[in-house]
C-alpha positions in Angstrom: -19.4 10.0 -4.7 -22.7 8.5 -4.4 -24.4 8.9 -1.1 -24.5 5.8 1.1 -28.2 6.0 1.2 -28.4 5.6 -2.8 -26.9 2.0 -2.7 -28.8 -0.3 -0.3 -26.7 -3.1 0.9 -29.0 -5.3 3.1 -27.3 -8.3 1.5 -23.6 -8.5 0.2 -23.0 -11.9 -1.4 -19.6 -13.4 -1.3 -18.4 -15.0 -4.3 -15.1 -16.9 -5.2 -13.7 -15.0 -7.8 -12.1 -18.1 -9.4 -15.6 -19.9 -9.6 -17.2 -19.3 -12.7 -20.1 -21.4 -11.8 -20.6 -19.5 -8.4 -20.7 -16.0 -10.3 -23.1 -17.1 -12.7 -25.5 -18.5 -10.0 -24.9 -15.2 -8.0 -26.4 -13.1 -11.0 -29.8 -14.7 -10.3 -29.8 -14.0 -6.7 -31.9 -11.3 -4.9 -28.9 -9.5 -3.2 -28.4 -6.0 -3.1 -24.6 -6.4 -3.6 -22.3 -9.0 -5.1 -18.6 -9.0 -4.5 -16.1 -11.4 -6.4 -13.3 -12.3 -4.2 -9.7 -12.2 -4.9 -8.5 -12.8 -1.3 -9.4 -15.5 1.2 -11.8 -17.5 -1.4 -9.2 -17.6 -4.0 -6.1 -19.8 -3.5 -2.7 -18.3 -4.3 -2.5 -20.1 -7.3 -5.8 -19.5 -8.5 -5.6 -15.6 -8.0 -4.1 -14.9 -11.7 -7.0 -17.1 -13.1 -9.6 -15.4 -11.0 -8.6 -12.0 -12.1 -9.4 -13.1 -15.8 -12.6 -15.0 -14.7 -13.8 -11.6 -13.0 -12.9 -9.4 -16.0 -14.8 -11.5 -18.1 -17.6 -11.9 -15.7 -18.0 -8.2 -15.2 -18.0 -7.5 -18.9 -20.6 -10.0 -19.6 -23.0 -8.3 -17.2 -25.8 -9.7 -15.7 -25.6 -8.0 -12.3 -28.5 -5.5 -12.9 -29.8 -3.9 -9.6 -26.8 -5.1 -7.8 -23.5 -3.3 -6.6 -20.6 -4.9 -8.3 -17.5 -5.1 -6.1 -14.4 -7.0 -6.3 -12.5 -7.6 -3.2 -8.5 -7.6 -3.6 -5.9 -8.7 -1.5 -4.5 -6.7 1.3 -1.5 -4.3 0.9 1.0 -6.8 2.9 0.6 -9.4 0.1 2.5 -9.4 -3.3 -1.0 -9.4 -5.2 -2.7 -6.1 -4.5 -1.2 -4.0 -7.3 -2.1 -6.5 -10.1 -5.4 -7.2 -8.8 -6.5 -3.4 -8.9 -4.5 -3.0 -12.2 -6.0 -5.8 -13.9 -9.6 -5.5 -12.7 -10.1 -1.7 -13.1 -8.0 -1.5 -16.1 -10.0 -4.3 -18.0 -13.4 -3.9 -16.7 -13.7 -0.8 -14.7 -16.7 0.5 -16.8 -18.5 -2.4 -15.4 -17.4 -2.2 -11.6 -18.7 0.0 -8.8 -16.6 -0.8 -5.9 -13.0 -2.1 -4.7 -13.1 -3.7 -1.2 -9.9 -3.4 0.7 -9.3 -6.0 3.4 -7.2 -5.8 6.5 -7.1 -2.2 6.6 -5.0 -0.9 9.5 -4.2 2.8 8.8 -5.6 5.7 6.5 -2.6 5.1 4.1 -3.9 2.0 3.1 -7.1 3.6 1.9 -5.2 6.5 0.3 -2.8 4.4 -1.8 -5.9 2.6 -3.2 -7.3 5.8 -3.9 -4.5 7.0 -5.9 -4.2 4.0 -8.0 -7.5 4.2 -8.7 -7.5 7.8 -9.8 -4.5 6.9 -12.0 -6.4 3.9 -13.4 -9.6 5.9 -14.0 -7.9 8.6 -16.1 -5.7 6.1 -18.0 -8.9 4.2 -19.2 -11.0 7.3 -19.6 -13.5 6.7 -16.7 -15.0 9.5 -14.5 -12.6 10.1 -11.8 -13.8 9.1 -8.2 -16.9 6.9 -9.6 -15.2 3.6 -8.2 -16.1 3.5 -4.4 -14.0 1.7 -1.9 -15.5 -0.4 1.0 -13.0 -0.9 3.8 -12.8 -4.1 5.9 -11.8 -3.8 9.7 -10.3 -7.0 10.6 -7.6 -6.0 13.3 -7.4 -4.2 16.7 -5.1 -1.9 15.1 -7.7 -0.9 12.2 -10.3 -0.3 14.9 -8.5 2.1 16.9 -7.7 3.9 13.7 -11.4 3.7 12.4 -12.3 7.4 12.5 -9.1 8.3 10.5 -9.8 5.6 8.2 -13.3 6.5 7.2 -12.1 10.1 6.3 -9.2 8.8 4.5 -10.8 9.1 1.1 -14.1 10.6 -0.5 -14.5 7.2 -2.1 -15.1 5.3 1.0 -18.8 3.9 1.0 -18.8 1.2 3.7 -17.0 0.1 6.8 -17.2 -3.7 7.3 -16.5 -5.9 10.3 -14.5 -8.9 9.3 -15.2 -11.0 12.5 -12.9 -14.1 11.6 -9.7 -12.3 11.3 -10.7 -9.8 14.1 -11.2 -12.5 16.5 -7.8 -13.8 15.7 -6.2 -10.2 15.9 -7.5 -9.8 19.5 -6.8 -13.6 20.5 -10.5 -14.3 21.5 -11.1 -17.7 22.8 -13.4 -19.1 20.2 -13.2 -20.9 17.0 -16.8 -20.4 16.0 -17.3 -17.1 14.0 -19.8 -14.5 15.0 -20.7 -16.7 18.2 -19.9 -15.6 21.9 -16.7 -16.9 23.4 -17.0 -19.5 25.9 -17.2 -18.2 29.3 -18.3 -14.5 28.4 -21.6 -14.5 30.0 -22.1 -10.6 30.7 -23.1 -9.4 27.3 -22.3 -9.3 23.7 -18.5 -9.8 23.2 -18.9 -8.0 19.8 -20.8 -4.9 20.9 -17.9 -2.7 21.3 -16.3 -3.7 18.1 -19.8 -3.0 16.3 -20.6 0.1 18.0 -17.3 1.4 17.0 -17.7 0.8 13.3 -21.2 2.1 13.4 -20.0 5.6 15.2 -17.5 6.0 12.8 -19.9 5.2 9.8 -22.5 7.4 11.0 -20.3 10.3 11.9 -18.7 10.3 8.1 -22.1 9.3 6.4 -20.8 5.9 5.6 -22.7 2.4 5.6 -21.9 0.1 8.3 -22.0 -3.7 7.2 -21.8 -6.8 9.3 -19.7 -9.5 8.2 -20.5 -13.2 7.4 -21.9 -15.9 9.7 -19.8 -19.1 8.8 -22.3 -21.8 10.1 -24.2 -21.7 6.8 -27.0 -24.3 7.9 -27.4 -22.7 11.3 -30.0 -20.1 10.3 -31.4 -19.8 13.8 -27.9 -18.7 14.6 -27.8 -16.4 11.9 -30.8 -14.7 12.6 -29.8 -14.0 16.2 -26.6 -12.5 15.2 -28.0 -10.6 12.3 -30.8 -9.2 14.6 -28.3 -7.8 17.1 -26.4 -5.6 14.3 -29.6 -4.7 12.7 -30.9 -3.5 16.1 -28.1 -1.2 16.4 -28.4 0.3 13.1 -26.2 -1.6 10.9 -27.2 -1.2 7.1 -26.7 -4.9 6.1 -24.7 -8.1 6.4 -22.8 -10.5 4.2 -24.3 -13.8 3.0 -22.6 -16.8 1.9 -25.1 -19.1 0.7 -28.5 -18.6 -1.1 -30.3 -19.9 1.8 -29.1 -17.0 3.9 -30.4 -14.6 1.4 -34.3 -14.1 2.0 -33.5 -14.0 6.1 -31.0 -11.3 5.8 -33.1 -9.3 3.4 -35.8 -9.0 5.8 -34.1 -8.4 8.9 -32.3 -5.6 7.6 -35.8 -4.0 5.8 -38.1 -2.2 8.0 -41.5 -4.2 9.1 -44.3 -3.1 7.1 -45.9 -1.3 10.1 -42.8 0.7 10.8 -42.3 1.6 7.3 -46.0 2.7 7.1 -45.8 4.6 10.2 -42.7 6.6 9.2 -44.4 7.5 6.0 -47.2 8.7 7.7 -45.1 10.7 10.3 -43.5 12.6 7.3 -46.7 13.7 5.6 -48.1 14.4 9.0 -45.4 16.7 9.7 -44.8 18.3 6.5 -48.6 19.2 6.6 -48.7 20.8 10.4 -45.5 22.6 9.7 -47.0 24.0 6.6 -49.3 27.2 6.4 -52.4 25.1 5.7 -51.6 23.0 8.9 -50.9 26.1 11.2 -47.2 26.3 11.0 -46.9 24.3 13.9 -43.5 22.8 15.3 -45.2 19.7 16.9 -48.7 18.1 16.3 -50.5 14.9 17.1 -50.7 11.9 15.1 -53.4 9.6 16.6 -52.2 9.6 20.2 -48.4 10.1 19.2 -46.8 13.8 19.5 -44.6 14.2 16.5 -41.7 16.8 16.0 -38.8 17.5 14.3 -36.8 14.9 16.1 -39.9 12.2 15.1 -39.3 13.6 11.3 -35.5 12.6 11.6 -36.1 9.1 12.8 -38.9 8.5 10.2 -36.3 9.6 7.4 -34.2 6.7 8.5 -36.9 4.1 8.5 -38.5 5.6 5.3 -35.0 5.7 3.6 -34.3 2.0 4.3 -38.0 1.0 3.1 -37.8 2.9 -0.2 -34.4 1.6 -0.9 -35.6 -2.1 -0.4 -38.4 -1.4 -2.8 -41.0 -1.1 0.0 -44.6 0.3 -0.9 -46.8 1.7 1.7 -50.2 0.1 2.8 -51.8 3.1 4.4 -51.9 6.9 3.8 -52.2 9.6 6.1 -54.9 12.3 5.2 -54.6 15.7 6.9 -57.7 16.5 9.1 -61.0 18.3 7.5 -60.7 21.9 8.0 
């Protein structure tokens, strides 16, 4: 499978699969990924038409530079099988990932993996090319997250689904993503986010934060997004064009940090070379850098490069 570092997901735009108008608008937005939704954003009576609209839209194209994902219904519903068979069977060549909601155990992922393999073989696609994005939306799913992350090599992302998760644990709040009233000793979501992040990093997957539903509250969105970005999450869902620029910025390195990371990599490569004295540590200005510094710099540099950033300062080795 493609390494998670190859497909940036700072912004993942949720688009109702039954709305041709919204799908057409999504093509022109500056997001890293788009998922066309057959689950919550698609009413039961509209799911069949939604599949046809999604197939038509994927085959028409226009999503250049974006990861193309379809969220199917979860395995407890009567729609999942047809969602996967019709979308992959008719538009698999123009699809990057299937998003599976409400994953509670590894068998949910394994079942989708097997079905995708059968479909890829039947329509002549490369086996394993279509990735799986996993949504963690229940207490049971969180407890099994380590096994879920390893359930298939197709798994690319672990995604926090806050609304269903809040209902699952009976959190005393109706405002998705906000702290529940009366909880005043920290972040009520910290354990959930860290559990998802640890499983993602342990198994080389991306960790994606879910949506912030108060679309007009950009200050609230900023506060919530900065928390998961600070922990190390790779991106967050967006529901409206007004949220895109802010989330792209939050999940991209600051220019100074990107430049510094690039300079650390250059300086460390030089100081460990024969010309630089084959040293294991060196000074970069007033800062000592070593192998640990290099590893941290790789993370920032990788995120910046994936976001299309260019450095504004270049480190030069000292004159001999």
